[in-house]
C-alpha positions as CSV (number, residue, x, y, z in Angstrom):
1,M,154.5,134.7,168.1
2,I,152.4,132.4,171.0
3,D,153.4,132.7,175.0
4,N,153.7,130.0,177.4
5,K,150.0,130.2,178.7
6,T,148.9,129.8,175.3
7,K,151.6,126.6,174.6
8,N,150.4,124.8,177.8
9,Q,147.0,125.7,176.3
10,L,147.3,123.9,172.7
11,K,149.6,121.2,175.1
12,N,146.5,120.3,177.1
13,L,144.3,120.2,174.2
14,V,146.8,117.5,172.9
15,V,146.2,115.6,176.1
16,I,142.5,116.1,176.4
17,N,141.9,114.8,172.9
18,A,143.8,111.5,173.5
19,A,142.2,111.5,177.1
20,I,138.5,111.6,174.8
21,A,139.9,109.2,172.3
22,E,140.9,106.5,174.9
23,A,137.1,106.6,176.7
24,G,135.4,106.6,173.4
25,E,137.6,103.4,172.6
26,E,136.6,101.8,176.5
27,I,133.4,102.6,175.9
28,Q,133.3,100.2,173.0
29,M,134.5,97.4,175.0
30,I,132.3,97.6,177.3
31,Q,129.9,97.6,175.0
32,K,130.9,94.7,173.2
33,E,131.4,92.9,176.7
34,M,127.7,94.0,177.5
35,N,126.3,92.5,174.6
36,I,128.0,89.1,175.2
37,H,127.2,89.0,179.2
38,G,124.3,91.4,179.5
39,Q,124.0,94.3,181.3
40,D,126.0,93.8,184.5
41,K,125.5,96.6,186.7
42,K,129.8,96.6,187.0
43,Y,129.9,97.4,182.7
44,V,127.2,100.0,183.4
45,S,128.4,101.6,186.4
46,V,132.0,101.7,184.3
47,L,130.0,102.8,181.7
48,N,128.3,105.8,182.8
49,D,131.2,106.9,184.7
50,L,133.3,107.0,181.3
51,K,130.7,108.8,179.8
52,E,130.7,110.9,182.6
53,K,134.3,111.9,181.9
54,I,134.2,112.1,178.2
55,I,131.9,115.1,178.7
56,Y,134.0,116.5,181.5
57,Y,136.8,116.6,178.7
58,R,134.9,117.9,176.2
59,Y,133.8,120.8,178.7
60,Q,137.5,121.6,179.3
61,K,138.1,121.7,175.6
62,V,135.6,124.0,174.7
63,K,136.6,126.4,177.4
64,I,140.1,126.0,176.1
65,C,139.1,126.3,172.1
66,S,136.6,129.4,173.2
67,E,140.4,130.8,174.5
68,L,142.4,130.5,171.7
69,Y,140.9,130.8,169.0
70,D,141.2,134.6,169.1
71,K,144.7,134.3,170.1
72,I,145.1,131.9,166.8
73,E,143.2,134.0,164.7
74,S,145.5,137.4,166.0
75,L,148.6,135.4,164.1
76,E,149.9,137.0,160.9
77,Y,150.6,134.1,158.8
78,E,147.4,132.1,157.4
79,Q,149.0,128.4,156.6
80,G,150.3,128.8,160.7
81,K,146.9,129.3,161.4
82,R,145.2,126.5,159.6
83,L,147.4,124.5,161.1
84,L,147.1,125.0,164.6
85,K,143.6,125.3,164.4
86,Y,143.5,121.5,162.7
87,R,146.5,120.3,164.8
88,Y,144.6,121.5,168.1
89,I,141.4,123.0,167.8
90,R,139.9,120.0,165.8
91,G,142.1,117.3,167.0
92,Y,143.7,116.4,163.8
93,R,147.5,114.7,163.9
């Protein structure tokens, strides 16, 4: 059985994975703009902010995953463990 704290951590992982993916897409768009318009200071600044955001989200993800891994491993059903690991820790849908 999963407690409420664990459920909240799992939900947070979904949000974090989405935020990482979104920031990655934004970085790609900005890099395309920079290829077209050159290295404008505003692009470089936004790009650096997005990279810092990704670093922060990845740190949060590692922190939560390290807390959750043992909880997931303590579950009884192997299929349930695999599903939770793939969905939340690895970020698959």
